[in-house]
KOLDORO-359822 format. One line per 4 residues: their letters; for each residue x, y, z of C-alpha. Coordinates in nm, 2 decimals, padded with zeros to 4 digits. Each point is the difference from the previous one (the first is absolute). Layout:
// KOLDORO-359822
a) X Y Z | ...
END
This chain:
// KOLDORO-359822
mkkk) -13.21 08.28 -05.84 | -00.23 00.21 00.22 | -00.34 -00.08 00.00 | -00.18 00.27 -00.01
ncwe) -00.27 00.09 00.23 | -00.41 00.14 -00.22 | 00.09 00.39 00.05 | 00.33 -00.07 -00.13
fkkc) -00.12 -00.19 -00.30 | -00.36 00.20 -00.07 | 00.22 00.39 00.11 | -00.32 00.09 00.15
grep) 00.22 00.25 00.26 | -00.29 -00.12 00.30 | 00.34 -00.15 00.24 | 00.06 00.17 00.27
vgrk) 00.21 00.40 -00.08 | -00.16 -00.20 -00.39 | -00.07 00.31 -00.20 | -00.38 00.01 -00.02
adel) -00.03 -00.13 00.36 | -00.09 00.38 00.08 | -00.26 -00.04 -00.32 | -00.16 -00.31 00.05
gvcp) 00.15 -00.19 00.29 | 00.20 -00.23 00.14 | -00.08 -00.38 -00.11 | -00.08 -00.28 00.26
aave) 00.25 -00.18 -00.19 | 00.24 00.18 00.06 | -00.03 00.01 00.38 | -00.16 -00.29 00.08
kkld) 00.25 -00.18 00.21 | -00.16 -00.37 00.06 | 00.09 -00.06 -00.38 | 00.34 00.11 00.06
gvhs) 00.22 -00.22 -00.15 | -00.20 -00.22 -00.21 | 00.11 -00.07 -00.36 | 00.34 00.23 00.10
gkng) -00.24 00.28 -00.03 | -00.01 00.27 00.27 | -00.32 00.05 00.21 | -00.28 -00.07 -00.21
grac) 00.18 00.08 -00.31 | 00.02 -00.37 -00.17 | -00.34 -00.09 00.14 | -00.19 00.38 -00.09
wviv) -00.35 -00.27 -00.15 | -00.09 -00.12 00.29 | 00.02 00.38 00.17 | -00.27 00.20 00.05
gtmc) 00.00 00.35 -00.11 | 00.28 -00.01 -00.24 | -00.06 00.16 -00.35 | 00.01 -00.10 -00.35
ggnv) -00.12 00.16 -00.32 | -00.02 00.37 00.17 | -00.20 -00.20 00.25 | -00.07 -00.12 00.33
qgtf) -00.04 -00.35 -00.01 | -00.25 -00.13 00.27 | -00.01 -00.35 00.17 | 00.17 -00.26 -00.08
aqky) -00.28 -00.16 -00.15 | -00.13 00.27 -00.16 | 00.40 00.05 -00.17 | 00.08 -00.39 -00.02
kncg) -00.06 00.03 -00.31 | 00.17 00.33 -00.14 | 00.28 -00.13 00.16 | 00.02 -00.33 -00.15
vcdf) 00.11 00.19 -00.42 | 00.19 00.26 00.17 | 00.41 -00.04 -00.11 | 00.13 00.06 00.34
ynlv) -00.20 -00.30 00.12 | 00.09 -00.19 -00.28 | 00.38 00.08 00.07 | -00.09 -00.08 00.28
rkee) -00.11 -00.36 -00.04 | 00.24 -00.10 -00.29 | 00.37 00.15 00.27 | -00.18 -00.22 00.27
ggnl) -00.09 -00.30 -00.14 | -00.04 -00.27 00.19 | 00.08 00.23 00.29 | -00.30 00.17 -00.06
vtti) -00.15 00.10 00.39 | -00.38 -00.14 -00.06 | -00.28 00.31 -00.01 | -00.14 -00.20 00.32
vllk) 00.27 00.02 00.19 | 00.06 00.38 -00.14 | -00.35 00.08 00.13 | 00.06 -00.21 00.39
kle) 00.33 00.15 00.04 | -00.25 00.33 -00.03 | -00.23 -00.06 00.23
END
């Protein structure tokens, strides 16, 4: 089974050429190449919780520290944690990849 990226799971339409990309802008997770391949995702699509500027509940999220509480209860974040199990790349490693 192919693992979904956040924009596929959430159906937000903010991926490049997505239905809402013109209106809301392309999501930074969809174009963050430093995280390409993490958790078998495209760009930052399976590590969106560490990327500034993603959208949650219709609102653009700020820094990692500001958004992480929301991500902890996110259905997609918890799906990735479950799917990856012991292979989940830790948040600190993901943040270092973004430096």
